N, C-alpha and C positions, 0 to 999 in steps of 0.2 A: 600768931598761929589762932587761929581761930577755932572753935569747938563749936561744931552744931550738935543739936540732936541727931541720937542715930536708931532707925528704926529698924527696929529688930523681927524676924516674924512672929506669929504667936501664935497661941492656939485656934484661936476662931480664927484665922486667916486658913491656918491651915485645916479645919472644919469644913469652913466654909467656902475653900476650892473643893472638894472632897464630896461635893451633897447632888451637884449635879450628876457625876458616874454615879452614883450609887442609885439614881432617879431612872437613870437610862436601860442600869441596867435589870434591875427589879421591872422595868414595862417591855424587856426583851424578851423578858423570862414566860410572862403573860401573853404574849402573843406569841409563842413559840406554838403551845399548845393547841392555840387556834389558828394558826394556819398548817399542822400538821393535821387538824379535823377535817378543816377545808380539804385540803386536798385525797382524802382517805371519802370524804364525798363523794369528791368528782371522780375519783377511777371509778368506787362504785356505779355512780350513774352512767360511764362510759360502758362498762362490765352491763351495766342492764341494756343501754344502750344495742350496746353486740348482740343478746340476744333473745331479747326478746321486742318481738316489734308494737310501738308506739300505737296504741287506736287513735283512725282520728276522727276530728268529730264527726261525722254520718254514721261511724262505729260506735260514740259511747254512749247518743243519740237513741241508739236501736236496742243497745242491753240498758238503757235507762227505760225504757219503754217496755221490754219484754220484761223486766223484772215487777214494774206494777200492770203487768198485766195478767191476771188468775191461774194456776197452774194448772197446765194438762191432762187431761183424763186418766192417755196412757200412764203420766206420770205418778197420777193419784194410787192410781190400781199398780203399781211397780210392788208392794205387799204379795203378789199373787203371783209371779215368775216361780220364787223358788219354787213351791210347790206344783206349782203346774208344769213345770219343766222333769221337775222328779217324776210326775204321773206320766208323763208322753215317753221319756227315755225308758220307763220298767214299760207300758203298754208294746212297746215297740220292741225291747229288747223280746219280750213274752214271743210278739209275733214272729219276727224273723233271726232271734238271736243276738249276739255280741256285736253281727255287723251293724243291727236294724240301733242300736243303741247308741253307738258310735254314729251314726250320722242322722239320729235326733237328736244329738246333744251340740253337733254340727249346725243340726238349720236353727234348733233351738238358739244358739253364738250367737249366728248375723241378722238374725229377727231382732234380737236383744239389743245389739251393739246398734243398727242403724233404728230403730222405731224409738229405742227412750235414751241410746247414750248421742243422741244430735246433740243435745246442750254441752257439754263436755267435750263431747270428743270431733276433733277436726274434721272434717268430708276427708282429706288425703290420709289419716290412720282407721279411718272405718273402714275405708276402700282396702285396706288393706288388711284387715281382718277377716274380711268379706273373701277374700282372695285366697286367704291362708286357710280359710276353712272350706271352699271347694276344692283346692287341691290335694288336702287333706283326705276327703271324700272319696275324690276320683282316686287315692292311692286304697284308701278302703274298702272299694268295692273290686277294683282290676287284683286286685290281694288275698281278696275274699273268691276270685273268680277262677284265679290261679292257684290255689290251694296254697293260701297261706294258712297255718295254725296258731289261727288268735288266742288271747292270755284264756277264754273261755272254754277256750273247744281242747285245752290242753288236759292230759287223762292224767290221773293224781297215782301216785305210783303207790299205791294202797293196797291192804288184801280186800276192800269190795272189786277193785279191777283185772283181781287174777281171775283168768280165766275158771269156771266151776267144772266139776265132775258134772253127770245127765243125772237128774235129778229120777230120785227113787219114788215113784208111784203108782206103785202095785195095787191093785182092786181097789181104788180112788174113785170114789162115784164126784163126780164135777161138777161144777154150775158154773156159768159165762162169769159168773165175778170170780170165781176162786182159781182160773186157770192160769197155769203162770203164765211170765215173757213168754217164756223160751222151752218149748218139747224138744229141743233136734236131741236126739241118742237119748230122748226119756226111758225108765223103764214100765212101761204104762199096760206089763200083763194083769188082763180082767181086770181093767179100769171100765168105767161107765162112764161114755161121753155122750150120750144120745141126745140128741136133738142140737146142740151148740154148732156156734159158728166159728170153726177152726181156717174160713176161707185165710188165702196169703199165708197160712204158719205152717214154720217147716217143722215136721216129723220127720224128716232126713235121718236113716241109722236107728230109729225109737222103735224098742222091742216092748209090741203091740199083741202081745199072742190072746188071744181069747178076749182082747177085749171089744167094748161093744159101740157103733160109733151109729147106731140103728136115728135116721134122719135127719143126720148133723149136714153141714153144710160145708162142704170142703172144699170150695170153689179155686183151686191154682192151687192147693194143698199141696207140701212135699212132702212123699212118701219114698222117696229116693231110698234104697238098700236097706227099710225097714221090712224089719218080719210080723208080717200080718197073718200068721196063720191061726186059723179058726178064729178070723175075728168076723164082727158083724159090724157089715157093709150095710147092710138090706135098707130100701128108702132114702140110701142118701147122697146127694148132690154132689160130684165127683168133678163136675165140668170144669175139663182142662188139667187136673189133677195131676202130679209131676208121680208117677208107681213105679218110673225105670229100674230093674231090678231087686225090686218088693219080693218079698218072698206072701205068693194068697190065696197058699193050699190050704184048703179047707173051709176055705172063708164062704160068707154069706153075701152075694151081691144081691138078692132078689131086690127088685125092681127101681136097680142105682141105676145112676145117669151119670156115661162117663164119656159124653160128648168130649171129642177134639186130646182126652187124657193121653195120656202116653205112658204105654206101657212095656216097651224096650225092654228089651234082657229080662224082663219079669218070669216069677216061676206061677205060672198058672193051671199044672197038672191038676186034670180032675176036677174041674169049676164047670159048675151048670148056670152056664149065662143067658140062660132061658128068660127072655122079657129084659134084658138090660140093654142100654143103651147105649151101642159102641160106635155110634155116629161120629165119622174122622179122627176114631182112634188108630193109635201105632203099636203095634203090635210086632214088631219086625224082633227080632231073634229073640222072643220069649215064648216059653215052653210051653206047648201049647197039646201035651198028649192026653186024652182023655177028655178033653174037655167037650161041653154038648153045647154047641151052638145054633143057631137055626142060621140056613144058609141063606135069608134073608137079612139077616143080620150081620154077618159075616161078611157081605157087600157092601154094609154102610162104612164096614173102617177101610181107613184110609192105604193100612196095609196087613195083612194078615194072615201069618209063616203057612207055606207050601206045605210041608211037611213035620210034624210035634216036633223037633228037636231036642234042645238040652240047652240048657239055661243056669250060669252058674249061683243063679238064686236058688236054686235049688239045690240048698246043701243039706 
C-alpha cells in the first residue's frame, strides 16, 4: 500500500476563499445608499413636474430679458403706496363715513394688485382678487342702502350716549360760537339770543319766557309747544318757522317776518300783529282773542280763524 502525501486545508486557503464574499458585501453596502438617494431625487423631480410647470425656452428667454431691464418707475415708487393708501382711506372716511373708507380700501387693493403685482401674481390670481373686491364693494353699498349698521356707526353704550336732561340756560347771553348743539326743551328764561342764526334748529318745548330774539334768523326753526310769553321776537326772520301750539302771549313781533309759518293751535291772545308779515301763514285752530291785525294782513294768510276760539296752548 502506497502512502501519498495528504493535503489538508490550510488557514490561508480558507481565508482566500472568504475574501471575494467580503468584498462583494462591502460594495453592496456602498451602492445601497447611492441607489436610495437616487430614488429620492427621482421622486422629488416627479413631484416637481406634477406641481410646477417647467418653463419653455421662450419663457426662460423672456424672464432673462426682463431681469436685465431696469426696474419700472411704478415699482421704484412702491414705498409711496402705504402712506398714499392711508391718506386716501382717511379722506374718504371723512367725506362719506365708514362706507367711504371701505370702498377706498377695496379700490386701492385692486389698483395695487393689477398695476404693481403683475410680476409676482399670475393673471388669473389678479382677476380673482379684482372680482372679490368688486363683490365686497357691491355688498357694502347695498348694505348701506338698506340700513345695515356698520361697526363705525354702532352706538357706544356709555354715559356719553345717554339722553341728557334739558339744558338750563336761564339769563345767559349767547354768541353764535357758544350756542349749544341742542336747544330742545332748554330753559332759556331771560336769555339773550339777539341777531343769532337759529335756522333749522329745534327749540321745541323750550321755556323761553322773556327771552330776546331781536333780529335773529329763525328760518324753519322749530318752536313747537314752546313757551314764548313775553319774548322779544321783533325784527326776527321766522319764515317757515314751526310755532304750532306755542304760547306767544305778551310777545313782541314788531317787524317780524312769519311768511309760510305754521301757527296752528298757537296762543296769540292779545298780540299786536301790525306790520308783521303773515304771507301764507297758517293759523288754523289758533286762539286769536284780542289780536290786532289789519284786514289786509289777515287776507294774506292761508288760514285765519273766523272766531277767536281757544287753544290748549293758552295754559
